[in-house]
N, CA, C and O atoms as a GROMACS GRO file, in nm:
protein
  328
    1MET      N    1  -1.437  -6.833  -2.873
    1MET     CA    2  -1.332  -6.760  -2.938
    1MET      C    3  -1.379  -6.707  -3.073
    1MET      O    4  -1.346  -6.595  -3.111
    2GLY      N    5  -1.456  -6.786  -3.144
    2GLY     CA    6  -1.500  -6.743  -3.275
    2GLY      C    7  -1.389  -6.754  -3.378
    2GLY      O    8  -1.290  -6.822  -3.355
    3ILE      N    9  -1.406  -6.687  -3.489
    3ILE     CA   10  -1.306  -6.686  -3.595
    3ILE      C   11  -1.212  -6.569  -3.570
    3ILE      O   12  -1.255  -6.455  -3.553
    4VAL      N   13  -1.082  -6.600  -3.570
    4VAL     CA   14  -0.980  -6.498  -3.545
    4VAL      C   15  -0.891  -6.492  -3.669
    4VAL      O   16  -0.846  -6.596  -3.717
    5PRO      N   17  -0.864  -6.372  -3.722
    5PRO     CA   18  -0.778  -6.361  -3.840
    5PRO      C   19  -0.633  -6.397  -3.807
    5PRO      O   20  -0.595  -6.406  -3.690
    6ASP      N   21  -0.554  -6.417  -3.912
    6ASP     CA   22  -0.413  -6.450  -3.895
    6ASP      C   23  -0.334  -6.326  -3.854
    6ASP      O   24  -0.254  -6.273  -3.930
    7ASP      N   25  -0.358  -6.281  -3.733
    7ASP     CA   26  -0.292  -6.164  -3.676
    7ASP      C   27  -0.244  -6.204  -3.537
    7ASP      O   28  -0.326  -6.238  -3.451
    8PRO      N   29  -0.113  -6.200  -3.512
    8PRO     CA   30  -0.060  -6.250  -3.386
    8PRO      C   31  -0.120  -6.184  -3.262
    8PRO      O   32  -0.148  -6.253  -3.163
    9GLU      N   33  -0.140  -6.054  -3.264
    9GLU     CA   34  -0.193  -5.985  -3.146
    9GLU      C   35  -0.338  -6.026  -3.118
    9GLU      O   36  -0.376  -6.049  -3.004
   10ARG      N   37  -0.416  -6.034  -3.224
   10ARG     CA   38  -0.558  -6.072  -3.206
   10ARG      C   39  -0.571  -6.218  -3.165
   10ARG      O   40  -0.657  -6.253  -3.084
   11LEU      N   41  -0.486  -6.304  -3.222
   11LEU     CA   42  -0.489  -6.445  -3.185
   11LEU      C   43  -0.447  -6.463  -3.039
   11LEU      O   44  -0.510  -6.538  -2.964
   12ARG      N   45  -0.342  -6.395  -2.999
   12ARG     CA   46  -0.296  -6.405  -2.860
   12ARG      C   47  -0.405  -6.357  -2.764
   12ARG      O   48  -0.432  -6.422  -2.663
   13ALA      N   49  -0.468  -6.246  -2.795
   13ALA     CA   50  -0.575  -6.193  -2.709
   13ALA      C   51  -0.691  -6.292  -2.700
   13ALA      O   52  -0.748  -6.311  -2.592
   14ALA      N   53  -0.727  -6.354  -2.811
   14ALA     CA   54  -0.837  -6.450  -2.811
   14ALA      C   55  -0.802  -6.574  -2.729
   14ALA      O   56  -0.886  -6.625  -2.655
   15VAL      N   57  -0.680  -6.622  -2.742
   15VAL     CA   58  -0.638  -6.739  -2.664
   15VAL      C   59  -0.633  -6.705  -2.516
   15VAL      O   60  -0.678  -6.784  -2.433
   16GLU      N   61  -0.580  -6.589  -2.482
   16GLU     CA   62  -0.576  -6.548  -2.340
   16GLU      C   63  -0.716  -6.544  -2.281
   16GLU      O   64  -0.737  -6.588  -2.168
   17LYS      N   65  -0.811  -6.492  -2.356
   17LYS     CA   66  -0.950  -6.487  -2.309
   17LYS      C   67  -1.007  -6.628  -2.296
   17LYS      O   68  -1.078  -6.658  -2.199
   18ALA      N   69  -0.977  -6.714  -2.393
   18ALA     CA   70  -1.029  -6.851  -2.392
   18ALA      C   71  -0.972  -6.933  -2.277
   18ALA      O   72  -1.034  -7.031  -2.234
   19LEU      N   73  -0.856  -6.896  -2.226
   19LEU     CA   74  -0.795  -6.970  -2.115
   19LEU      C   75  -0.874  -6.959  -1.985
   19LEU      O   76  -0.839  -7.023  -1.886
   20ALA      N   77  -0.979  -6.879  -1.984
   20ALA     CA   78  -1.069  -6.875  -1.868
   20ALA      C   79  -1.151  -7.004  -1.860
   20ALA      O   80  -1.210  -7.034  -1.757
   21ASN      N   81  -1.156  -7.079  -1.971
   21ASN     CA   82  -1.227  -7.207  -1.975
   21ASN      C   83  -1.135  -7.320  -1.930
   21ASN      O   84  -1.013  -7.301  -1.921
   22ASP      N   85  -1.193  -7.436  -1.902
   22ASP     CA   86  -1.113  -7.551  -1.858
   22ASP      C   87  -1.024  -7.606  -1.969
   22ASP      O   88  -0.914  -7.655  -1.942
   23MET      N   89  -1.071  -7.598  -2.092
   23MET     CA   90  -0.997  -7.652  -2.207
   23MET      C   91  -1.020  -7.562  -2.327
   23MET      O   92  -1.129  -7.507  -2.344
   24VAL      N   93  -0.917  -7.548  -2.410
   24VAL     CA   94  -0.926  -7.466  -2.530
   24VAL      C   95  -0.894  -7.555  -2.650
   24VAL      O   96  -0.794  -7.627  -2.650
   25ILE      N   97  -0.979  -7.550  -2.752
   25ILE     CA   98  -0.953  -7.622  -2.877
   25ILE      C   99  -0.943  -7.519  -2.988
   25ILE      O  100  -1.034  -7.438  -3.008
   26ILE      N  101  -0.831  -7.522  -3.059
   26ILE     CA  102  -0.806  -7.427  -3.167
   26ILE      C  103  -0.800  -7.505  -3.298
   26ILE      O  104  -0.728  -7.605  -3.307
   27SER      N  105  -0.874  -7.461  -3.396
   27SER     CA  106  -0.873  -7.525  -3.527
   27SER      C  107  -0.804  -7.433  -3.627
   27SER      O  108  -0.851  -7.322  -3.653
   28GLY      N  109  -0.693  -7.480  -3.681
   28GLY     CA  110  -0.618  -7.403  -3.780
   28GLY      C  111  -0.496  -7.335  -3.719
   28GLY      O  112  -0.490  -7.312  -3.599
   29GLY      N  113  -0.400  -7.305  -3.805
   29GLY     CA  114  -0.281  -7.232  -3.762
   29GLY      C  115  -0.179  -7.316  -3.687
   29GLY      O  116  -0.090  -7.261  -3.623
   30SER      N  117  -0.191  -7.450  -3.695
   30SER     CA  118  -0.102  -7.534  -3.616
   30SER      C  119   0.015  -7.592  -3.696
   30SER      O  120   0.101  -7.657  -3.638
   31SER      N  121   0.020  -7.569  -3.825
   31SER     CA  122   0.126  -7.626  -3.907
   31SER      C  123   0.251  -7.538  -3.899
   31SER      O  124   0.273  -7.473  -3.796
   32VAL      N  125   0.331  -7.534  -4.003
   32VAL     CA  126   0.457  -7.459  -4.000
   32VAL      C  127   0.466  -7.353  -4.110
   32VAL      O  128   0.576  -7.306  -4.141
   33GLY      N  129   0.355  -7.316  -4.167
   33GLY     CA  130   0.354  -7.213  -4.271
   33GLY      C  131   0.364  -7.072  -4.213
   33GLY      O  132   0.365  -7.054  -4.092
   34ARG      N  133   0.372  -6.974  -4.300
   34ARG     CA  134   0.386  -6.833  -4.260
   34ARG      C  135   0.275  -6.788  -4.166
   34ARG      O  136   0.301  -6.714  -4.071
   35ASP      N  137   0.154  -6.831  -4.192
   35ASP     CA  138   0.040  -6.787  -4.112
   35ASP      C  139   0.007  -6.881  -3.996
   35ASP      O  140  -0.092  -6.861  -3.926
   36ASP      N  141   0.088  -6.983  -3.976
   36ASP     CA  142   0.063  -7.081  -3.870
   36ASP      C  143   0.141  -7.041  -3.745
   36ASP      O  144   0.258  -7.076  -3.730
   37MET      N  145   0.075  -6.968  -3.657
   37MET     CA  146   0.144  -6.908  -3.542
   37MET      C  147   0.097  -6.959  -3.407
   37MET      O  148   0.139  -6.907  -3.304
   38VAL      N  149   0.010  -7.057  -3.406
   38VAL     CA  150  -0.048  -7.104  -3.280
   38VAL      C  151   0.059  -7.156  -3.184
   38VAL      O  152   0.059  -7.119  -3.067
   39ALA      N  153   0.150  -7.241  -3.231
   39ALA     CA  154   0.252  -7.298  -3.143
   39ALA      C  155   0.339  -7.189  -3.081
   39ALA      O  156   0.368  -7.193  -2.961
   40ASP      N  157   0.379  -7.090  -3.160
   40ASP     CA  158   0.462  -6.981  -3.108
   40ASP      C  159   0.387  -6.902  -3.001
   40ASP      O  160   0.444  -6.869  -2.897
   41ILE      N  161   0.262  -6.872  -3.025
   41ILE     CA  162   0.184  -6.795  -2.928
   41ILE      C  163   0.162  -6.875  -2.800
   41ILE      O  164   0.175  -6.820  -2.691
   42LEU      N  165   0.130  -7.003  -2.812
   42LEU     CA  166   0.112  -7.085  -2.693
   42LEU      C  167   0.240  -7.094  -2.611
   42LEU      O  168   0.236  -7.097  -2.488
   43SER      N  169   0.354  -7.097  -2.679
   43SER     CA  170   0.483  -7.102  -2.608
   43SER      C  171   0.509  -6.977  -2.526
   43SER      O  172   0.585  -6.982  -2.429
   44GLN      N  173   0.448  -6.867  -2.563
   44GLN     CA  174   0.469  -6.739  -2.493
   44GLN      C  175   0.374  -6.718  -2.376
   44GLN      O  176   0.394  -6.627  -2.296
   45LEU      N  177   0.271  -6.801  -2.364
   45LEU     CA  178   0.163  -6.773  -2.269
   45LEU      C  179   0.181  -6.833  -2.131
   45LEU      O  180   0.106  -6.799  -2.040
   46GLY      N  181   0.275  -6.919  -2.112
   46GLY     CA  182   0.294  -6.977  -1.979
   46GLY      C  183   0.352  -7.116  -1.985
   46GLY      O  184   0.362  -7.177  -2.091
   47LEU      N  185   0.390  -7.163  -1.870
   47LEU     CA  186   0.455  -7.294  -1.860
   47LEU      C  187   0.355  -7.399  -1.816
   47LEU      O  188   0.259  -7.366  -1.746
   48PRO      N  189   0.374  -7.523  -1.853
   48PRO     CA  190   0.487  -7.575  -1.929
   48PRO      C  191   0.484  -7.544  -2.078
   48PRO      O  192   0.586  -7.561  -2.144
   49GLY      N  193   0.372  -7.499  -2.133
   49GLY     CA  194   0.366  -7.459  -2.274
   49GLY      C  195   0.337  -7.575  -2.366
   49GLY      O  196   0.265  -7.668  -2.330
   50VAL      N  197   0.394  -7.569  -2.487
   50VAL     CA  198   0.368  -7.672  -2.589
   50VAL      C  199   0.438  -7.801  -2.547
   50VAL      O  200   0.560  -7.803  -2.526
   51LEU      N  201   0.362  -7.908  -2.536
   51LEU     CA  202   0.416  -8.038  -2.500
   51LEU      C  203   0.440  -8.125  -2.623
   51LEU      O  204   0.537  -8.201  -2.629
   52VAL      N  205   0.352  -8.112  -2.722
   52VAL     CA  206   0.360  -8.190  -2.845
   52VAL      C  207   0.326  -8.099  -2.962
   52VAL      O  208   0.226  -8.028  -2.959
   53HIS      N  209   0.411  -8.101  -3.064
   53HIS     CA  210   0.379  -8.029  -3.188
   53HIS      C  211   0.412  -8.122  -3.304
   53HIS      O  212   0.522  -8.120  -3.358
   54GLY      N  213   0.315  -8.201  -3.339
   54GLY     CA  214   0.330  -8.298  -3.448
   54GLY      C  215   0.312  -8.439  -3.396
   54GLY      O  216   0.370  -8.479  -3.295
   55VAL      N  217   0.230  -8.514  -3.467
   55VAL     CA  218   0.206  -8.654  -3.432
   55VAL      C  219   0.227  -8.740  -3.556
   55VAL      O  220   0.217  -8.692  -3.669
   56ARG      N  221   0.257  -8.867  -3.535
   56ARG     CA  222   0.278  -8.959  -3.648
   56ARG      C  223   0.145  -9.010  -3.698
   56ARG      O  224   0.106  -9.124  -3.675
   57MET      N  225   0.077  -8.922  -3.767
   57MET     CA  226  -0.055  -8.954  -3.818
   57MET      C  227  -0.083  -8.865  -3.939
   57MET      O  228  -0.053  -8.745  -3.937
   58ALA      N  229  -0.138  -8.923  -4.041
   58ALA     CA  230  -0.175  -8.843  -4.157
   58ALA      C  231  -0.313  -8.887  -4.204
   58ALA      O  232  -0.336  -9.006  -4.225
   59PRO      N  233  -0.403  -8.795  -4.219
   59PRO     CA  234  -0.387  -8.652  -4.193
   59PRO      C  235  -0.390  -8.622  -4.043
   59PRO      O  236  -0.431  -8.705  -3.962
   60GLY      N  237  -0.346  -8.503  -4.009
   60GLY     CA  238  -0.348  -8.458  -3.871
   60GLY      C  239  -0.212  -8.436  -3.810
   60GLY      O  240  -0.202  -8.407  -3.691
   61LYS      N  241  -0.106  -8.449  -3.889
   61LYS     CA  242   0.031  -8.441  -3.837
   61LYS      C  243   0.060  -8.317  -3.753
   61LYS      O  244   0.123  -8.332  -3.648
   62PRO      N  245   0.018  -8.196  -3.790
   62PRO     CA  246   0.058  -8.078  -3.712
   62PRO      C  247  -0.024  -8.052  -3.585
   62PRO      O  248  -0.033  -7.937  -3.541
   63THR      N  249  -0.083  -8.155  -3.528
   63THR     CA  250  -0.160  -8.139  -3.404
   63THR      C  251  -0.071  -8.085  -3.292
   63THR      O  252   0.046  -8.122  -3.282
   64ILE      N  253  -0.126  -7.997  -3.209
   64ILE     CA  254  -0.054  -7.938  -3.096
   64ILE      C  255  -0.126  -7.974  -2.967
   64ILE      O  256  -0.249  -7.967  -2.959
   65LEU      N  257  -0.050  -8.013  -2.866
   65LEU     CA  258  -0.102  -8.030  -2.731
   65LEU      C  259  -0.019  -7.941  -2.640
   65LEU      O  260   0.104  -7.946  -2.642
   66ALA      N  261  -0.086  -7.861  -2.560
   66ALA     CA  262  -0.015  -7.769  -2.471
   66ALA      C  263  -0.084  -7.765  -2.336
   66ALA      O  264  -0.202  -7.799  -2.322
   67LEU      N  265  -0.008  -7.722  -2.238
   67LEU     CA  266  -0.060  -7.699  -2.104
   67LEU      C  267  -0.015  -7.560  -2.064
   67LEU      O  268   0.105  -7.535  -2.047
   68ILE      N  269  -0.109  -7.470  -2.047
   68ILE     CA  270  -0.080  -7.332  -2.007
   68ILE      C  271  -0.131  -7.319  -1.864
   68ILE      O  272  -0.252  -7.308  -1.841
   69GLY      N  273  -0.039  -7.320  -1.769
   69GLY     CA  274  -0.080  -7.328  -1.630
   69GLY      C  275  -0.150  -7.461  -1.610
   69GLY      O  276  -0.090  -7.566  -1.631
   70ASP      N  277  -0.276  -7.457  -1.569
   70ASP     CA  278  -0.352  -7.581  -1.552
   70ASP      C  279  -0.458  -7.600  -1.661
   70ASP      O  280  -0.550  -7.679  -1.644
   71ARG      N  281  -0.445  -7.527  -1.771
   71ARG     CA  282  -0.541  -7.535  -1.881
   71ARG      C  283  -0.485  -7.617  -1.997
   71ARG      O  284  -0.372  -7.595  -2.041
   72VAL      N  285  -0.565  -7.710  -2.045
   72VAL     CA  286  -0.528  -7.793  -2.159
   72VAL      C  287  -0.566  -7.719  -2.287
   72VAL      O  288  -0.677  -7.667  -2.300
   73VAL      N  289  -0.471  -7.716  -2.382
   73VAL     CA  290  -0.497  -7.653  -2.512
   73VAL      C  291  -0.465  -7.756  -2.620
   73VAL      O  292  -0.358  -7.817  -2.620
   74CYS      N  293  -0.558  -7.774  -2.712
   74CYS     CA  294  -0.539  -7.865  -2.824
   74CYS      C  295  -0.549  -7.784  -2.952
   74CYS      O  296  -0.650  -7.718  -2.977
   75GLY      N  297  -0.446  -7.788  -3.033
   75GLY     CA  298  -0.445  -7.720  -3.162
   75GLY      C  299  -0.459  -7.822  -3.273
   75GLY      O  300  -0.375  -7.911  -3.288
   76LEU      N  301  -0.564  -7.810  -3.350
   76LEU     CA  302  -0.591  -7.904  -3.458
   76LEU      C  303  -0.564  -7.838  -3.592
   76LEU      O  304  -0.587  -7.718  -3.608
   77PRO      N  305  -0.515  -7.914  -3.691
   77PRO     CA  306  -0.491  -7.857  -3.822
   77PRO      C  307  -0.621  -7.806  -3.884
   77PRO      O  308  -0.728  -7.863  -3.864
   78GLY      N  309  -0.610  -7.699  -3.960
   78GLY     CA  310  -0.727  -7.640  -4.023
   78GLY      C  311  -0.762  -7.700  -4.158
   78GLY      O  312  -0.870  -7.675  -4.211
   79ASN      N  313  -0.672  -7.779  -4.214
   79ASN     CA  314  -0.697  -7.842  -4.343
   79ASN      C  315  -0.818  -7.935  -4.330
   79ASN      O  316  -0.818  -8.023  -4.244
   80PRO      N  317  -0.920  -7.917  -4.412
   80PRO     CA  318  -1.041  -7.999  -4.401
   80PRO      C  319  -1.015  -8.150  -4.411
   80PRO      O  320  -1.090  -8.228  -4.354
   81VAL      N  321  -0.910  -8.190  -4.482
   81VAL     CA  322  -0.877  -8.332  -4.492
   81VAL      C  323  -0.829  -8.386  -4.358
   81VAL      O  324  -0.850  -8.503  -4.326
   82SER      N  325  -0.765  -8.300  -4.280
   82SER     CA  326  -0.712  -8.343  -4.150
   82SER      C  327  -0.823  -8.367  -4.052
   82SER      O  328  -0.798  -8.404  -3.937
   0.00000   0.00000   0.00000
């Protein structure tokens, strides 16, 4: 996937392309700020979609786990401390 800017269309296109793999790991964009759009985009890409958005762990709270069709997607916080 490489580095993708905080642009919803470009991020969606990159994730769609990455779904050709067995598993997708995304670093960054998983929290709830203005530029954190990973959960919303994953929710639009297929069912069952986002299964977990947030875990009881610090650092690392905004972790995302999703299933898009039969592909596992893990969204990890981009904060270096996480």
